[in-house]
TILO-849697 format. One record per residue: residue number from 1; residue in three letters; x, y, z of N, C-alpha, C in turn. Coordinates in nm, 3 decimals, decimal comma, m for minus. Atoms other than C-alpha are relative to their C-alpha. Example, Ala and Ser with C-alpha at 12.3 -4.5 7.8 and 13.67 -1.06 7.14 Angstrom:
<nodes>
+---------+-------+---------+---------+---------+---------+---------+---------+---------+---------+---------+
| drenmar | koldo |     n_X |     n_Y |     n_Z |    ca_X |    ca_Y |    ca_Z |     c_X |     c_Y |     c_Z |
+---------+-------+---------+---------+---------+---------+---------+---------+---------+---------+---------+
|       1 |   ALA |   0,089 |  m0,119 |   0,000 |   1,230 |  m0,450 |   0,780 |   0,090 |   0,120 |   0,000 |
|       2 |   SER |  m0,082 |  m0,119 |  m0,006 |   1,367 |  m0,106 |   0,714 |  m0,077 |   0,109 |   0,073 |
+---------+-------+---------+---------+---------+---------+---------+---------+---------+---------+---------+
</nodes>
This chain:
<nodes>
+---------+-------+---------+---------+---------+---------+---------+---------+---------+---------+---------+
| drenmar | koldo |     n_X |     n_Y |     n_Z |    ca_X |    ca_Y |    ca_Z |     c_X |     c_Y |     c_Z |
+---------+-------+---------+---------+---------+---------+---------+---------+---------+---------+---------+
|       1 |   MET |   0,008 |  m0,012 |   0,175 |   7,898 | m16,435 |   0,227 |  m0,071 |  m0,120 |  m0,053 |
|       2 |   ASP |   0,019 |   0,051 |   0,054 |   7,689 | m16,602 |   0,023 |   0,027 |  m0,016 |  m0,193 |
|       3 |   SER |  m0,069 |   0,012 |   0,163 |   7,795 | m16,786 |  m0,325 |  m0,136 |  m0,010 |  m0,105 |
|       4 |   GLN |   0,080 |  m0,023 |   0,113 |   7,646 | m16,695 |  m0,645 |   0,067 |  m0,071 |  m0,126 |
|       5 |   SER |  m0,057 |   0,074 |   0,075 |   7,707 | m16,816 |  m0,957 |  m0,051 |   0,113 |  m0,101 |
|       6 |   MET |   0,051 |  m0,066 |   0,158 |   7,691 | m16,640 |  m1,346 |   0,112 |  m0,016 |  m0,123 |
|       7 |   ILE |  m0,043 |   0,023 |   0,186 |   7,766 | m16,757 |  m1,718 |   0,147 |  m0,144 |   0,103 |
|       8 |   GLY |  m0,097 |   0,153 |  m0,057 |   7,974 | m17,065 |  m1,480 |   0,076 |   0,053 |   0,073 |
|       9 |   VAL |  m0,075 |  m0,063 |  m0,157 |   8,170 | m16,812 |  m1,236 |  m0,030 |   0,032 |   0,141 |
|      10 |   ASP |   0,013 |   0,013 |  m0,127 |   8,160 | m16,855 |  m0,896 |  m0,003 |   0,145 |   0,082 |
|      11 |   PHE |  m0,044 |  m0,114 |  m0,062 |   8,137 | m16,536 |  m0,678 |  m0,048 |   0,027 |   0,121 |
|      12 |   GLU |   0,068 |   0,004 |  m0,183 |   8,020 | m16,411 |  m0,324 |  m0,071 |   0,095 |  m0,033 |
|      13 |   CYS |   0,084 |  m0,055 |  m0,017 |   7,754 | m16,196 |  m0,228 |   0,010 |   0,050 |   0,152 |
|      14 |   CYS |   0,031 |   0,010 |  m0,139 |   7,697 | m16,010 |   0,118 |  m0,153 |   0,015 |   0,009 |
|      15 |   PRO |   0,139 |   0,002 |  m0,026 |   7,375 | m16,042 |   0,247 |  m0,077 |   0,125 |   0,036 |
|      16 |   ARG |   0,032 |  m0,111 |  m0,044 |   7,369 | m15,740 |   0,446 |   0,048 |   0,124 |  m0,044 |
|      17 |   CYS |  m0,032 |  m0,099 |   0,092 |   7,512 | m15,496 |   0,226 |  m0,014 |   0,016 |  m0,180 |
|      18 |   THR |  m0,003 |   0,066 |   0,120 |   7,490 | m15,641 |  m0,115 |   0,085 |  m0,005 |  m0,051 |
|      19 |   GLY |  m0,146 |   0,045 |   0,111 |   7,849 | m15,612 |  m0,249 |   0,023 |  m0,093 |  m0,045 |
|      20 |   VAL |  m0,028 |   0,076 |   0,055 |   7,996 | m15,801 |  m0,416 |   0,142 |  m0,050 |  m0,026 |
|      21 |   TRP |  m0,238 |   0,039 |   0,031 |   8,401 | m16,006 |  m0,410 |  m0,032 |  m0,083 |  m0,089 |
|      22 |   LEU |  m0,018 |   0,099 |   0,072 |   8,517 | m16,140 |  m0,674 |   0,169 |  m0,031 |   0,016 |
|      23 |   ASP |  m0,151 |   0,027 |  m0,010 |   8,881 | m16,310 |  m0,654 |   0,031 |   0,023 |  m0,161 |
|      24 |   LYS |  m0,089 |  m0,052 |   0,107 |   9,134 | m16,231 |  m0,910 |  m0,027 |  m0,134 |  m0,119 |
|      25 |   GLY |   0,047 |   0,070 |   0,111 |   9,029 | m16,325 |  m1,245 |  m0,113 |  m0,055 |  m0,015 |
|      26 |   GLU |   0,147 |   0,034 |   0,030 |   8,696 | m16,399 |  m1,204 |  m0,086 |   0,121 |  m0,083 |
|      27 |   LEU |   0,084 |  m0,076 |   0,034 |   8,579 | m16,038 |  m1,348 |   0,034 |  m0,001 |  m0,159 |
|      28 |   GLY |  m0,080 |  m0,015 |   0,116 |   8,839 | m16,108 |  m1,643 |  m0,126 |  m0,137 |  m0,103 |
|      29 |   ALA |   0,130 |   0,075 |   0,053 |   8,592 | m16,440 |  m1,666 |  m0,088 |   0,007 |  m0,057 |
|      30 |   LEU |   0,128 |  m0,066 |  m0,011 |   8,296 | m16,276 |  m1,662 |  m0,014 |   0,063 |  m0,147 |
|      31 |   THR |   0,053 |  m0,055 |   0,076 |   8,340 | m16,034 |  m1,897 |   0,034 |  m0,069 |  m0,194 |
|      32 |   ARG |  m0,020 |   0,075 |   0,127 |   8,482 | m16,264 |  m2,159 |  m0,084 |  m0,090 |  m0,016 |
|      33 |   SER |   0,118 |   0,102 |   0,022 |   8,215 | m16,506 |  m2,117 |  m0,125 |   0,104 |  m0,064 |
|      34 |   ARG |   0,081 |  m0,074 |   0,026 |   8,010 | m16,241 |  m2,166 |  m0,001 |   0,043 |  m0,186 |
|      35 |   GLY |  m0,053 |  m0,069 |   0,102 |   8,189 | m16,133 |  m2,552 |   0,038 |   0,155 |   0,011 |
|      36 |   GLY |  m0,057 |  m0,134 |  m0,073 |   8,346 | m15,856 |  m2,350 |   0,171 |  m0,003 |  m0,020 |
|      37 |   ARG |  m0,138 |   0,068 |  m0,011 |   8,682 | m15,777 |  m2,373 |   0,070 |   0,005 |   0,139 |
|      38 |   ALA |  m0,067 |   0,029 |  m0,140 |   8,897 | m15,823 |  m2,048 |   0,064 |   0,147 |   0,069 |
|      39 |   LEU |   0,034 |  m0,155 |  m0,080 |   8,875 | m15,546 |  m1,814 |   0,181 |   0,014 |   0,115 |
|      40 |   THR |  m0,093 |  m0,028 |  m0,111 |   9,208 | m15,394 |  m1,597 |  m0,037 |   0,110 |   0,076 |
|      41 |   ILE |   0,048 |  m0,090 |  m0,144 |   9,207 | m15,246 |  m1,321 |   0,139 |   0,063 |   0,072 |
|      42 |   GLU |  m0,146 |  m0,080 |  m0,097 |   9,512 | m14,976 |  m1,139 |  m0,048 |   0,030 |   0,083 |
|      43 |   ILE |  m0,057 |  m0,026 |  m0,105 |   9,596 | m14,997 |  m0,847 |   0,027 |   0,127 |   0,059 |
|      44 |   GLN |  m0,062 |  m0,142 |  m0,035 |   9,630 | m14,652 |  m0,662 |   0,038 |  m0,062 |   0,155 |
|      45 |   LYS |  m0,115 |   0,029 |  m0,169 |   9,893 | m14,764 |  m0,369 |  m0,063 |   0,112 |   0,079 |
|      46 |   GLU |  m0,016 |  m0,072 |  m0,060 |   9,828 | m14,457 |  m0,245 |  m0,158 |   0,056 |   0,093 |
|      47 |   ARG |   0,102 |  m0,050 |  m0,014 |   9,479 | m14,445 |  m0,163 |  m0,033 |  m0,129 |   0,079 |
|      48 |   LYS |   0,088 |   0,145 |  m0,090 |   9,346 | m14,721 |   0,120 |  m0,078 |   0,062 |   0,027 |
|      49 |   THR |   0,143 |  m0,027 |  m0,051 |   9,042 | m14,746 |   0,172 |  m0,051 |  m0,072 |   0,192 |
|      50 |   GLU |   0,045 |   0,025 |  m0,132 |   8,847 | m14,863 |   0,519 |  m0,027 |  m0,132 |  m0,021 |
|      51 |   HIS |   0,011 |   0,126 |  m0,007 |   8,802 | m15,191 |   0,433 |   0,079 |  m0,116 |  m0,038 |
|      52 |   PHE |  m0,144 |   0,083 |   0,060 |   8,941 | m15,500 |   0,438 |  m0,056 |  m0,127 |  m0,058 |
|      53 |   CYS |   0,023 |   0,129 |   0,074 |   8,973 | m15,841 |   0,220 |  m0,086 |  m0,066 |   0,093 |
|      54 |   PRO |   0,112 |   0,153 |  m0,037 |   8,724 | m16,119 |   0,282 |   0,050 |  m0,120 |   0,079 |
|      55 |   LYS |  m0,054 |   0,193 |   0,000 |   8,951 | m16,383 |   0,198 |   0,148 |   0,002 |   0,043 |
|      56 |   CYS |  m0,144 |  m0,001 |  m0,035 |   9,313 | m16,273 |   0,317 |  m0,046 |  m0,018 |   0,165 |
|      57 |   HIS |   0,017 |   0,002 |  m0,140 |   9,387 | m16,388 |   0,659 |   0,200 |  m0,039 |   0,004 |
|      58 |   PRO |   0,081 |  m0,114 |  m0,059 |   9,536 | m16,201 |   0,830 |   0,000 |   0,110 |  m0,073 |
|      59 |   PRO |   0,027 |  m0,075 |   0,123 |   9,319 | m15,931 |   0,633 |   0,102 |   0,072 |  m0,016 |
|      60 |   SER |  m0,095 |  m0,117 |   0,058 |   9,497 | m15,704 |   0,440 |  m0,117 |   0,129 |  m0,064 |
|      61 |   LEU |   0,106 |  m0,111 |   0,024 |   9,335 | m15,319 |   0,391 |  m0,032 |   0,031 |  m0,165 |
|      62 |   LEU |  m0,012 |   0,002 |   0,124 |   9,214 | m15,313 |   0,046 |   0,004 |   0,158 |  m0,038 |
|      63 |   PHE |  m0,035 |  m0,182 |   0,074 |   9,302 | m14,971 |  m0,193 |  m0,111 |   0,043 |  m0,133 |
|      64 |   GLU |   0,070 |  m0,022 |   0,150 |   9,129 | m14,825 |  m0,464 |   0,065 |  m0,032 |  m0,144 |
|      65 |   GLY |  m0,032 |  m0,017 |   0,194 |   9,148 | m14,877 |  m0,842 |  m0,111 |   0,025 |  m0,072 |
|      66 |   ASN |   0,082 |  m0,081 |   0,156 |   9,047 | m14,719 |  m1,156 |  m0,031 |  m0,136 |  m0,080 |
|      67 |   HIS |   0,043 |   0,086 |   0,131 |   8,856 | m14,970 |  m1,397 |  m0,021 |   0,018 |  m0,112 |
|      68 |   SER |   0,025 |  m0,041 |   0,202 |   8,836 | m14,748 |  m1,735 |   0,100 |   0,169 |   0,041 |
|      69 |   ALA |  m0,064 |  m0,110 |   0,053 |   9,045 | m14,462 |  m1,840 |  m0,035 |   0,117 |   0,087 |
|      70 |   ASP |   0,053 |  m0,117 |  m0,051 |   8,764 | m14,209 |  m1,743 |  m0,006 |   0,029 |   0,151 |
|      71 |   GLY |   0,013 |   0,014 |  m0,158 |   8,777 | m14,306 |  m1,373 |  m0,146 |  m0,017 |   0,045 |
|      72 |   GLU |   0,118 |   0,011 |  m0,046 |   8,413 | m14,389 |  m1,347 |  m0,038 |  m0,101 |   0,055 |
|      73 |   PHE |   0,028 |   0,161 |  m0,087 |   8,457 | m14,720 |  m1,183 |   0,097 |   0,090 |   0,130 |
|      74 |   LEU |  m0,107 |   0,002 |  m0,077 |   8,670 | m14,676 |  m0,861 |  m0,034 |  m0,125 |   0,130 |
|      75 |   LEU |   0,053 |   0,169 |  m0,030 |   8,662 | m15,063 |  m0,752 |   0,096 |  m0,004 |   0,177 |
|      76 |   ASP |  m0,068 |   0,010 |  m0,048 |   8,814 | m15,163 |  m0,405 |   0,124 |  m0,127 |   0,003 |
|      77 |   VAL |  m0,078 |   0,115 |   0,020 |   9,124 | m15,403 |  m0,450 |   0,111 |  m0,062 |   0,068 |
|      78 |   CYS |  m0,085 |   0,027 |  m0,100 |   9,309 | m15,648 |  m0,226 |   0,169 |   0,015 |  m0,102 |
|      79 |   PRO |  m0,133 |   0,024 |   0,041 |   9,692 | m15,586 |  m0,314 |   0,063 |  m0,171 |   0,036 |
|      80 |   ARG |  m0,089 |   0,149 |  m0,054 |   9,793 | m15,976 |  m0,145 |  m0,042 |  m0,062 |  m0,117 |
|      81 |   CYS |   0,066 |   0,138 |   0,087 |   9,505 | m16,200 |  m0,370 |  m0,047 |   0,034 |  m0,108 |
|      82 |   GLY |   0,100 |  m0,014 |   0,180 |   9,381 | m15,957 |  m0,654 |  m0,132 |   0,020 |   0,029 |
|      83 |   GLY |   0,094 |   0,016 |  m0,050 |   9,047 | m15,976 |  m0,498 |  m0,075 |   0,135 |  m0,095 |
|      84 |   LEU |   0,071 |  m0,129 |  m0,005 |   8,819 | m15,702 |  m0,588 |  m0,148 |   0,028 |   0,061 |
|      85 |   TRP |   0,183 |  m0,041 |  m0,078 |   8,496 | m15,548 |  m0,391 |  m0,034 |   0,090 |  m0,072 |
|      86 |   PHE |   0,094 |  m0,120 |   0,101 |   8,207 | m15,382 |  m0,569 |  m0,105 |   0,014 |   0,107 |
|      87 |   ASP |   0,125 |  m0,056 |  m0,081 |   7,975 | m15,161 |  m0,315 |  m0,112 |  m0,050 |  m0,086 |
|      88 |   ARG |   0,137 |   0,049 |   0,065 |   7,619 | m15,211 |  m0,379 |  m0,015 |   0,091 |  m0,099 |
|      89 |   GLY |   0,002 |  m0,037 |   0,105 |   7,517 | m15,167 |  m0,709 |   0,078 |   0,043 |  m0,113 |
|      90 |   GLU |  m0,110 |  m0,020 |   0,083 |   7,851 | m15,138 |  m0,871 |  m0,016 |  m0,125 |  m0,119 |
|      91 |   PHE |  m0,076 |   0,141 |   0,092 |   7,910 | m15,484 |  m1,021 |  m0,123 |   0,007 |  m0,129 |
|      92 |   PRO |   0,109 |  m0,012 |   0,136 |   7,545 | m15,479 |  m1,220 |   0,014 |   0,165 |  m0,072 |
|      93 |   ARG |   0,023 |  m0,207 |   0,057 |   7,637 | m15,065 |  m1,332 |   0,151 |  m0,064 |  m0,086 |
|      94 |   LEU |  m0,045 |  m0,021 |   0,086 |   7,946 | m15,223 |  m1,467 |   0,002 |  m0,112 |  m0,127 |
|      95 |   LEU |   0,073 |   0,089 |   0,099 |   7,827 | m15,513 |  m1,644 |  m0,060 |  m0,001 |  m0,102 |
|      96 |   LYS |   0,059 |  m0,060 |   0,091 |   7,596 | m15,314 |  m1,845 |   0,065 |   0,096 |  m0,066 |
|      97 |   ARG |  m0,019 |  m0,100 |   0,138 |   7,837 | m15,103 |  m2,001 |   0,126 |  m0,046 |  m0,105 |
|      98 |   PRO |  m0,056 |   0,053 |   0,133 |   7,947 | m15,135 |  m2,319 |   0,103 |  m0,058 |  m0,060 |
|      99 |   ASP |  m0,131 |   0,026 |  m0,010 |   8,295 | m15,180 |  m2,285 |   0,061 |  m0,085 |   0,063 |
|     100 |   SER |  m0,036 |   0,116 |  m0,054 |   8,257 | m15,485 |  m2,073 |  m0,058 |  m0,105 |  m0,020 |
+---------+-------+---------+---------+---------+---------+---------+---------+---------+---------+---------+
</nodes>
């Protein structure tokens, strides 16, 4: 993973798949620093993904989480550390939303 920074918040990008990993609290810090409101993520405990957390040891399976009430954004959330995984293109798309 490669480290990146945006508005004083550090996060990681995968050079292979261009996905983005945010540690717990980093998404809220990014949206607040851009003048948006804090975002809430609802974890869908019954919906495990095939992805593992890149931070937890031993690795924890990620769960699906909804960012918004309309269910437009399904993110992968680590139930142990609270980190978020964005597949290719999801992170910039989320930041362009008017409610973020």
